C-alpha positions in Angstrom: -16.3 2.1 -19.9 -13.5 -0.9 -20.1 -10.5 -0.7 -18.2 -6.9 -2.4 -18.2 -5.1 -4.5 -15.4 -8.4 -5.2 -13.9 -9.5 -8.3 -11.8 -12.4 -10.8 -11.8 -13.8 -9.0 -8.6 -16.8 -6.8 -9.2 -17.8 -3.8 -7.6 -16.4 -0.2 -7.1 -12.7 -0.2 -6.1 -12.2 1.3 -2.4 -9.2 3.3 -1.3 -7.4 1.4 1.6 -4.2 3.3 2.0 -2.4 6.6 1.0 1.2 6.1 0.5 3.9 8.8 0.7 5.1 8.3 -2.5 5.6 5.4 -5.8 8.0 3.1 -3.6 5.6 2.9 -0.5 2.9 2.4 -3.1 4.5 -0.7 -4.8 5.7 -2.1 -1.3 2.1 -1.8 -0.3 0.9 -3.6 -3.7 3.3 -6.2 -3.6 2.0 -7.2 0.2 -1.4 -7.1 -0.4 -1.0 -9.1 -4.1 1.0 -11.7 -2.1 -1.9 -12.0 0.1 -4.4 -12.7 -3.0 -5.7 -9.1 -3.1 -5.8 -7.3 -6.4 -4.4 -3.5 -6.2 -4.5 -0.7 -8.5 -2.6 2.7 -7.7 -3.4 6.0 -8.7 -1.0 8.9 -8.5 0.0 12.0 -10.3 1.8 11.2 -13.3 3.5 14.7 -13.1 5.2 13.3 -9.9 7.1 10.7 -11.9 8.1 13.3 -14.6 9.6 15.7 -12.3 10.6 12.9 -9.7 8.8 14.5 -6.5 9.5 11.8 -3.7 7.5 14.1 -1.0 4.6 16.1 -0.5 1.1 15.9 -2.1 2.1 15.5 -5.2 4.4 12.5 -4.7 1.3 10.6 -2.8 -0.1 7.4 -4.3 -3.4 6.1 -3.5 -3.9 2.3 -3.2 -7.3 0.6 -4.3 -8.5 -2.6 -3.9 -12.1 -4.3 -4.6 -14.5 -3.2 -2.4 -15.3 -6.5 -1.2 -11.8 -7.2 -0.3 -11.3 -4.0 1.6 -11.8 -5.1 5.0 -9.2 -7.6 4.5 -6.8 -5.6 2.6 -7.5 -2.6 5.9 -6.7 -5.7 8.0 -3.5 -6.5 6.7 -2.2 -3.3 6.5 -3.0 -2.6 10.3 -1.5 -5.7 11.6 2.0 -4.7 9.5 1.7 -1.0 11.1 1.0 -2.8 14.7 4.1 -5.2 14.5 7.2 -4.0 16.4 10.2 -3.6 14.2 13.0 -5.8 14.5 15.4 -3.2 16.4 12.7 -2.5 18.6 12.2 -5.8 20.4 15.8 -6.4 20.8 17.0 -6.0 24.5 20.4 -4.4 25.4 23.3 -6.7 26.2 23.9 -7.4 29.6 27.4 -5.8 30.4 28.1 -8.6 32.7 
């Protein structure tokens, strides 16, 4: 069975993330691809037709080549652990 948009990586695709919606999936895809990890997204076509943005119908699964899955998961975990800029700022001293 031939596929389009694949990569030269061999092996089965491995699911590394389930995004809440297409926008989140596109951000994850861009991030992983910027780290040289090819990405394939899978979501329900019906969600795009009807514009679902929340709930199970809007979920998008993120797949990478099986050999690169550990690296992808590590990168995604690092971004979850990184504090937001807003959280790291200390309140101004009133003096």
